[in-house]
N, C-alpha and C positions, 0 to 999 in steps of 0.2 A: 505227425506235425508237432513242432515244438511249441511249448507255451511261451508267453511273453517273458516270463522269468528266465526260462532256459535260453531263449534267443538272446536276451540281454547279457546273460552270463557268458555266452559264447562270444558275443561282440566285444566284451570287456577285454579280451585277450588279443584283439585285432591289431595288426601292425599300423592300421590307419587311425590317426588321431581323431578324425571326424567320427569314426565308428565308436571309438572309446568314449568320446563326448556323448554320443547318443546313448551308449550303454549306461553311462552315469545318470542321464536323465531318466532312462527307463527303469533303472534299478532303485532309484531314490525312494520310491513308494514301498520298496521291499526292505528298507533299512533294518527292520527287526528280524529278518530272515538270515540266519547265520551265513549261508553261502553268499548271499547278496552283500551282507555287511563286510565280509572279507574282501570281496571284489571291489566294493566301494572304497575301502581304505586304500587298496592298491591304486585305484584311479585317483584318489586324493593325493597320493604320493608318486604320481606318474613321473618317471624319469625322462621320458621321451619328449613331452610337450606340456608346457605350462598352461595351455588352454584347457587341457583335460583337468588339471588340478583346479583351476579357477572356476570352470563351469560346473564341475561336480560339487565343489563347495557351495556355489551359489544355489544350485537346485536343492541340495540338502538343507541349506539354511531356509529356503523358501518352504520346504516341507515342514520344518520347524518342530518336529516331534522330538521327544527325548532321545529316541533311538537314532535319529538322523544327526542331531547335534552331538551326540556321544561319539559318532564316527569322526566328525570333524575334530573333536577334542583329542581323540586317539591319534589321528593323523598328525595333528599339530605337535604332539609330544615326540613324534618320530621325525618330523620334517627338518630338513636343513633350512638355512636362512632364506634361500630363494623360494623354496616350497612354502615356507611359513608366510612369506610376503604374498604369494598368490592365493593361499588359503584365506588370508585376511581380506584380500581384494575381492574374492568371490563372495565372502560373507557380507562385506560392505555393499556389494552390488545387490544382494538380496534385501538388505536392510533399508534401502531407500524408501520402501513402503512401510509406513508406521505399524501396520498390523503385523508384518513379519518380524519387526523388532520386538514386539510384545511377546510373540510366540518363542522367539529365540531366548529372550530374557527369562521367561517362565521355565523353559527347558534347562537353561543354565542353573537356575535356582534349584531345580531338582537334582541336577548332576553335581552340585556342590556337596552332596552327601553320598556320592558314588564311592563304593569300596576301593576302587582303583585310583591311586593318587594321581597318575598321569591324566585320567579323565577329569578329576577335580581341578587340577592346574590348568588344563586346556579349557575347561568350561569357564574358569575365572577370566582367562584371556579373552575368550569369545564374548563373555558378558561385558568386559571393558570395551570391546569393539562396538557392541550394541549401544552402550552408553555414549561413546564418542559420536556415533551416528545420530543419536537423538538430540545432541546438543546443537 
């Protein structure tokens, strides 16, 4: 029998967008696990369906850990304009709850010192989104 992580990893490669969305939700709590992190970035940059991008970004922002926000920042660095818009929309969806905005802002503050420049730049953008949401 497969573990929850193994099942979600398998589902992340599904041709069905609904299964990929479910995989993003299921993998979000494993954002600090390298195999899950790689799949989550792939889901954030899904070329087949923007719902996968949006909902994966939302769930990762709701998780709000440094590892989760780091994945959004990495994806944002690689995203085309359309994907970037849906990443931002997903983060905004999560930030409507004030507690979530505080978690995201704290994670972005820590990521501002990340050794990877793409992460630092992405975190700065995400932090600005969080600021815009609080206004």
